[in-house]
C-alpha positions in Angstrom: 188.7 4.5 157.6 192.4 4.8 158.2 194.0 1.4 157.2 196.4 1.7 160.1 193.7 2.4 162.7 193.7 -1.3 163.9 191.3 -0.8 166.8 188.7 0.9 164.6 188.9 -2.0 162.1 188.4 -4.4 165.0 185.4 -2.5 166.3 183.7 -2.4 162.8 184.3 -6.2 162.4 183.0 -6.9 165.9 179.8 -4.8 165.3 179.3 -6.6 162.0 179.6 -10.0 163.7 177.1 -8.9 166.4 174.6 -7.5 164.0 175.1 -10.5 161.7 174.2 -12.8 164.7 171.1 -10.9 165.3 170.1 -11.1 161.6 170.5 -14.9 161.7 168.3 -15.2 164.8 165.7 -13.2 162.9 166.2 -15.5 159.8 167.5 -12.5 157.7 170.2 -12.6 155.1 173.5 -11.1 156.2 173.2 -8.5 153.3 170.6 -6.7 155.4 172.8 -6.8 158.5 175.9 -5.5 156.7 174.1 -2.6 155.0 172.7 -1.7 158.4 176.2 -1.7 159.9 177.4 0.5 157.1 174.7 3.1 158.0 175.6 2.7 161.7 179.3 3.4 161.3 179.1 5.6 158.2 178.7 9.4 157.9 175.0 9.1 158.7 175.8 7.3 162.0 179.0 7.3 164.0 181.1 8.7 161.2 183.8 6.1 161.6 183.8 4.9 158.0 184.1 6.8 154.7 183.1 5.2 151.4 186.7 5.6 150.1 190.2 4.3 150.5 190.7 0.9 152.0 187.0 0.1 152.3 186.5 1.0 148.6 189.4 -1.2 147.5 188.1 -4.2 149.5 184.6 -3.6 148.2 185.8 -3.7 144.6 187.7 -6.9 145.3 184.5 -8.4 146.8 182.5 -7.5 143.7 185.2 -9.0 141.4 185.2 -12.2 143.4 181.4 -12.4 143.4 181.2 -12.0 139.6 184.1 -14.4 139.1 182.2 -17.1 141.1 178.9 -16.4 139.2 180.8 -17.0 135.9 182.6 -20.0 137.4 179.3 -21.7 138.3 177.4 -20.7 135.2 175.4 -23.8 134.5 173.8 -23.4 131.1 172.9 -27.1 131.3 170.5 -26.3 134.1 168.8 -23.7 131.9 168.4 -26.3 129.1 167.1 -29.0 131.4 164.3 -26.8 132.7 163.2 -26.3 129.2 161.8 -23.1 127.7 160.2 -22.2 131.0 163.5 -20.8 132.4 164.1 -18.5 129.4 160.5 -17.5 129.1 160.1 -16.7 132.8 163.5 -15.1 133.2 163.3 -12.9 130.2 159.6 -12.2 130.6 159.9 -11.2 134.2 162.8 -8.9 133.3 160.9 -7.3 130.5 157.6 -6.8 132.3 159.1 -5.6 135.5 161.4 -3.1 133.8 158.6 -1.7 131.7 156.1 -1.4 134.5 158.7 -0.1 136.9 159.8 2.5 134.4 156.3 3.8 134.0 155.9 3.9 137.8 159.1 5.8 138.2 158.0 8.3 135.5 154.7 8.7 137.3 156.6 9.6 140.5 158.3 12.4 138.7 161.7 10.9 137.9 163.7 11.9 134.8 164.1 9.3 132.1 167.7 8.1 133.0 166.9 7.8 136.7 163.6 6.0 136.0 165.5 3.6 133.7 168.1 2.7 136.3 165.5 2.2 139.0 163.3 0.1 136.7 166.2 -2.2 135.7 167.4 -2.5 139.3 163.9 -3.8 140.3 164.1 -6.7 137.9 167.0 -8.7 139.3 166.7 -11.2 142.2 169.4 -12.5 144.5 170.7 -15.9 143.4 172.8 -16.2 146.5 169.9 -15.6 148.9 167.3 -17.7 147.0 169.6 -20.7 146.6 170.5 -20.6 150.3 166.8 -20.4 151.4 165.7 -23.2 149.0 168.6 -25.4 150.0 167.7 -24.9 153.7 164.1 -25.9 152.9 165.3 -28.9 150.7 163.4 -27.5 147.7 166.2 -27.0 145.2 165.3 -30.3 143.5 161.6 -29.7 143.5 160.1 -28.4 140.3 159.6 -24.8 141.5 163.2 -24.8 142.9 164.7 -26.0 139.6 162.7 -23.5 137.6 163.6 -20.7 140.0 167.3 -21.4 139.7 167.0 -21.7 136.0 165.5 -18.2 135.5 167.9 -16.7 138.1 170.8 -17.9 135.9 169.0 -16.1 133.0 168.8 -13.0 135.1 172.5 -13.1 136.0 173.4 -13.3 132.3 171.1 -10.3 131.5 172.6 -8.1 134.3 176.1 -8.8 133.0 175.0 -7.8 129.5 173.4 -4.6 131.0 176.6 -3.7 132.8 178.6 -4.3 129.6 176.3 -1.9 127.7 176.5 0.7 130.4 180.2 0.8 130.7 180.7 0.5 126.9 178.4 3.4 125.9 177.6 5.2 129.1 180.5 7.6 128.9 180.0 8.2 125.2 176.4 9.4 125.3 177.4 12.9 124.2 178.9 11.8 120.9 176.9 11.9 117.7 177.2 11.1 114.0 180.5 9.7 112.9 182.0 10.0 116.4 179.4 7.7 117.8 179.8 5.2 115.0 183.6 5.2 115.5 183.2 4.7 119.2 180.8 1.8 118.7 183.1 0.2 116.3 186.0 0.7 118.7 184.0 -0.8 121.6 183.1 -3.9 119.5 186.8 -4.3 118.5 188.0 -4.1 122.1 185.3 -6.5 123.2 186.1 -9.0 120.5 189.8 -8.7 121.3 189.1 -9.3 125.0 186.9 -12.4 124.2 189.5 -13.7 121.7 192.3 -13.3 124.3 190.3 -15.1 127.0 189.3 -17.9 124.5 193.0 -18.4 123.6 194.0 -18.6 127.2 191.1 -21.1 127.9 192.1 -23.3 124.9 195.9 -23.3 125.0 197.2 -22.0 128.4 194.9 -22.5 131.3 194.4 -26.3 131.1 198.1 -27.1 131.5 198.7 -24.3 133.9 195.8 -25.3 136.2 197.1 -28.9 136.2 200.3 -27.7 137.7 198.8 -25.1 140.0 196.2 -27.6 141.4 199.0 -29.6 143.0 198.8 -27.1 145.8 195.4 -26.2 147.2 196.7 -22.9 148.6 198.2 -22.0 145.3 194.9 -22.8 143.5 193.1 -20.3 145.7 195.7 -17.6 145.1 195.7 -18.3 141.3 191.9 -18.1 141.1 192.0 -14.7 142.9 194.9 -13.4 140.9 193.4 -14.5 137.6 189.9 -12.9 138.4 191.4 -9.6 139.5 193.9 -9.5 136.6 191.2 -10.0 133.9 189.0 -7.5 135.8 191.8 -4.9 135.7 192.4 -5.6 132.0 188.7 -5.2 131.2 188.6 -1.9 133.1 191.7 -0.7 131.2 190.0 -1.5 127.9 187.0 0.7 128.9 184.7 -1.9 130.2 183.9 -2.4 133.9 186.0 -4.6 136.2 182.8 -6.6 136.9 182.5 -7.7 133.3 186.2 -8.9 133.3 185.7 -10.9 136.5 182.6 -12.6 135.1 184.4 -13.5 131.9 187.3 -14.9 133.9 184.9 -17.2 135.7 183.2 -18.3 132.6 186.6 -19.2 131.0 187.3 -21.6 134.0 183.7 -23.0 134.2 184.5 -26.0 132.0 187.6 -27.1 133.9 187.6 -29.9 136.4 189.0 -27.5 139.0 186.1 -25.1 139.1 184.4 -26.7 142.1 187.5 -26.9 144.2 188.4 -23.3 143.3 184.9 -22.0 143.9 184.6 -23.7 147.3 187.7 -22.1 148.5 186.7 -18.6 147.3 183.2 -18.6 148.8 184.4 -17.6 152.3 186.7 -14.9 150.9 183.8 -13.6 148.8 181.6 -13.4 151.8 184.2 -11.5 153.8 185.1 -9.1 151.1 181.4 -8.4 150.3 181.0 -7.3 153.9 183.1 -4.2 152.8 180.9 -3.6 149.7 177.8 -3.5 151.8 179.6 -1.4 154.5 180.6 1.0 151.7 177.1 1.0 150.3 175.6 1.7 153.7 178.1 4.5 154.3 177.1 6.1 150.9 173.4 6.4 151.8 172.0 9.9 151.8 169.0 10.7 154.0 168.5 14.3 153.0 165.4 13.4 151.0 164.3 10.8 153.5 160.6 11.9 153.6 160.2 11.8 149.8 162.2 8.5 149.5 160.1 6.7 152.1 156.9 7.1 150.0 158.8 6.2 146.8 160.5 3.2 148.4 157.2 2.0 149.7 155.6 2.1 146.2 158.6 0.3 144.6 158.8 -2.3 147.5 155.1 -3.2 147.1 155.5 -3.5 143.4 158.5 -5.9 143.8 156.9 -7.9 146.6 153.5 -8.3 144.9 154.1 -7.5 141.2 157.1 -9.6 140.5 155.6 -12.9 141.8 152.3 -12.2 139.9 154.3 -11.7 136.7 156.0 -15.1 137.2 152.6 -16.7 138.0 151.0 -15.3 134.9 153.8 -16.5 132.6 154.0 -20.0 134.1 150.2 -20.4 134.1 150.2 -19.3 130.5 152.7 -22.1 129.8 150.3 -24.5 131.6 152.2 -25.1 134.8 150.1 -25.4 138.0 149.3 -22.2 139.9 151.0 -23.7 143.0 154.3 -24.2 141.1 154.1 -20.7 139.7 153.3 -19.2 143.1 156.2 -20.9 144.9 158.6 -20.0 142.1 157.2 -16.5 141.9 157.9 -15.8 145.6 161.6 -16.2 144.9 161.7 -13.0 142.8 160.0 -10.9 145.5 163.2 -9.0 146.2 166.0 -7.1 144.5 169.5 -8.5 144.5 173.1 -7.5 145.3 173.4 -7.0 141.5 170.8 -4.3 141.7 173.0 -2.5 144.2 176.1 -3.0 142.2 174.2 -1.7 139.1 173.2 1.4 141.1 176.8 1.9 142.3 178.0 1.6 138.7 175.4 4.2 137.5 176.6 6.6 140.3 180.2 6.2 139.3 179.4 7.0 135.7 177.5 10.1 136.7 174.2 8.8 135.4 172.3 8.9 138.8 172.7 10.8 142.1 173.5 9.4 145.5 169.9 9.9 146.5 168.8 7.4 143.8 171.4 4.9 145.0 169.9 5.4 148.5 166.4 4.8 147.2 167.4 1.6 145.4 169.2 0.4 148.6 166.2 1.1 150.8 164.0 -0.9 148.4 166.6 -3.7 148.6 166.6 -3.7 152.4 162.8 -3.8 152.6 162.3 -6.4 149.9 165.1 -8.7 150.9 163.9 -8.7 154.5 160.3 -9.2 153.7 160.8 -11.8 150.9 162.9 -14.0 153.2 159.8 -14.7 155.3 157.7 -15.1 152.2 160.0 -17.9 151.0 160.4 -19.5 154.4 156.6 -19.7 154.8 155.6 -20.1 151.2 153.6 -23.2 151.6 151.5 -21.7 154.5 150.9 -18.6 152.5 149.8 -20.6 149.5 147.5 -22.6 151.7 145.7 -19.4 152.7 145.5 -18.1 149.1 144.8 -21.4 147.4 141.1 -20.9 146.8 141.6 -17.4 145.4 144.4 -18.6 143.1 142.6 -21.7 141.9 140.5 -19.6 139.5 143.7 -18.9 137.5 144.4 -22.6 137.0 144.3 -23.7 133.4 143.0 -27.3 133.4 141.7 -27.6 129.9 144.9 -29.1 128.3 146.7 -30.5 131.3 144.8 -33.6 132.3 145.1 -36.3 129.7 142.0 -38.1 128.4 141.5 -41.6 129.8 143.1 -44.3 127.6 143.0 -48.1 127.9 146.5 -48.0 129.5 145.2 -45.3 131.8 142.2 -47.4 132.9 144.1 -50.7 133.2 146.9 -49.5 135.5 147.2 -51.4 138.7 149.8 -49.1 140.2 149.4 -45.3 140.3 152.8 -43.6 140.9 153.2 -39.9 141.8 156.5 -38.4 140.8 158.9 -39.2 137.9 162.0 -37.7 139.3 165.2 -39.7 139.8 163.8 -42.0 142.5 160.3 -42.1 141.0 161.7 -42.9 137.5 163.7 -45.8 138.8 160.7 -47.0 140.8 158.5 -46.9 137.6 161.2 -48.9 135.7 161.4 -51.6 138.3 157.6 -51.9 138.7 157.0 -52.1 135.0 159.7 -54.8 134.6 158.0 -56.8 137.3 154.9 -56.9 135.1 152.8 -54.1 136.7 151.0 -51.6 134.6 152.0 -48.2 135.9 150.2 -44.9 135.6 152.7 -42.2 136.5 151.6 -38.7 137.5 153.9 -35.7 137.5 153.3 -32.0 137.4 156.4 -31.3 135.3 155.1 -31.3 131.7 158.5 -31.9 130.3 159.0 -35.1 132.3 155.6 -36.3 131.1 156.5 -35.5 127.5 159.9 -37.3 127.7 158.5 -40.4 129.3 159.2 -43.4 126.9 159.2 -46.2 129.5 157.6 -49.4 128.3 154.6 -50.3 130.4 154.5 -46.8 132.0 151.8 -44.2 131.0 152.6 -40.7 132.1 150.0 -38.0 132.7 150.2 -34.4 134.0 148.7 -33.8 137.4 149.4 -32.8 141.0 149.4 -34.9 144.1 147.6 -32.1 145.9 144.8 -31.8 143.4 141.8 -33.6 145.0 139.7 -33.3 141.8 142.3 -34.9 139.6 141.9 -38.1 141.6 138.5 -38.5 139.9 140.2 -39.2 136.6 142.4 -42.0 138.0 141.5 -45.7 138.0 141.3 -45.9 141.8 138.7 -48.7 141.7 141.1 -51.0 139.8 144.5 -49.8 141.2 145.9 -52.1 143.8 148.5 -49.6 145.0 149.1 -45.8 145.0 152.7 -44.8 145.5 154.1 -41.3 146.1 157.8 -40.9 145.2 157.6 -37.2 146.3 159.5 -36.7 149.6 157.4 -33.8 150.8 155.4 -34.6 153.9 152.7 -32.0 153.4 152.1 -33.1 149.8 151.8 -36.8 150.9 149.4 -35.9 153.6 147.2 -34.0 151.1 147.3 -37.0 148.8 146.3 -39.4 151.6 143.4 -37.2 152.6 142.3 -37.0 149.0 142.4 -40.8 148.6 140.3 -41.3 151.7 137.8 -38.7 150.4 137.4 -40.8 147.2 137.0 -44.0 149.2 140.2 -45.6 148.0 140.8 -49.0 149.8 144.0 -50.3 148.3 147.6 -50.2 149.4 149.3 -46.7 150.0 153.0 -46.1 150.0 154.7 -42.8 150.4 158.3 -41.5 150.5 160.1 -39.7 153.3 163.6 -38.3 153.6 163.6 -37.8 157.4 162.8 -40.1 160.3 160.4 -37.5 161.7 158.4 -37.3 158.5 158.3 -41.1 158.3 156.9 -41.3 161.8 154.2 -38.7 161.1 153.2 -40.5 157.9 153.0 -43.8 159.6 150.7 -42.2 162.1 148.4 -41.2 159.2 147.9 -44.9 158.5 150.1 -45.4 155.5 150.8 -49.1 154.6 154.4 -48.4 153.7 156.8 -45.5 154.2 159.7 -45.7 151.8 162.9 -44.2 153.2 165.4 -44.2 150.3 168.3 -42.7 152.2 167.9 -45.1 155.1 167.6 -48.0 152.7 170.6 -46.9 150.7 172.7 -46.4 153.8 171.7 -49.9 155.1 172.7 -51.5 151.8 175.9 -49.6 151.6 176.9 -50.5 155.2 176.1 -54.2 154.5 178.3 -54.1 151.3 181.1 -52.4 153.1 180.9 -54.8 156.0 181.2 -57.7 153.5 184.3 -56.2 151.9 185.9 -55.6 155.3 185.3 -59.2 156.3 186.8 -60.6 153.2 
């Protein structure tokens, strides 16, 4: 694309906007739309755009900003709070997917290096897409959402380490003996020097400099962009990739109080620049071996769509999480990510793989991203259809606690020990009630030390679990879980067991509250509405004083 051909640039942007609008109507991520536009305007289509020049430069800037934001928002605390499940699932899924994918690639006749690239590309899932979909469904704070985000962070760290290894040793594969040892030592020396320099900046320079820069929001945006690109360029000059430098630049600012403000202003720029990366990627696609690639792409797509979720389910069930939680979390890895495409582009630039392999990985990305979007959007309906078949994998032996005196004497059964449920349990116990709390997060159950509150592992949707509860004695069953389908399942289970006491459930929206009242609930708790009412009353009192 000629940078001075303004009408052509305008036409490409207009087509991107139109195809993007169509993608949103079809509930598809814009990644799919932009790669499609790249194919449409690239050499395989209209021939307007070549994967070089201005488009290539803007694409590289987009990748640098993306990796900078990943480092900027690297939340290791989230990995710690989700316990070992995030590490076990993240690393386990990467290991099993890469090994099985490698064997499949070899069986399809690929050489070792190509098979390795394809296998590794299949392991990473898109944090951007998954967080967006879970946020739209209000499931980020649910157990499967927190676990999914936790192991996605683990995956992001792994992919950065893979890129460091590729750029550090990829171009030195022909060396041997003392030359290889010397190169390895030189790589480590350069890496340590880069890390030491960034650490010194983080400790002695950036805090004071950011304090001055942050006085102007426009300057803060410019500084973040300049810092990310500068460290990326330095990393590339040292022999590493620019992506590694951009990521480390983000990590160096992750502990500052300005990271959220900087990140919020760079998100829109990231989305715009990534348009050119996906345009470039689409323009690079080769369809000379389309017949062979369709069969291979289909095999790998089925493996990602079915195999990846099953791997997550097996790992989580082995760690005694409910099958439902494992299934919902597993569906989030039923696609490959933008990092897989970046990894493929990196391998192509290093001469490790051909353009046909990049095309294959991209086609798998298009298929899996498109299909997994619907899998995540309709995850609960899909689980409902498969529940009976998946129930055989449930490990119940060590999950349900044996009845104790405190268990039998409870007069309030409370489902959910999250932020709202935990506060509710505290207040009820202080009022003299004996509370039996049920939660399907084993770490919440293990950490419970509330006086007067006994915590057991269980699910609100498990009808058989109700048999172990003291429903004949309990005066009230409360659900602090703000999921309408879960609460309806609990109510139906209680009726099935002949429970006659008081029922109270939680709803976050007026529509859910109305539907639950229609189910005959004694009390629908609306914490947001109650909090807004109390806040308005308090503000009104201050304004009248």
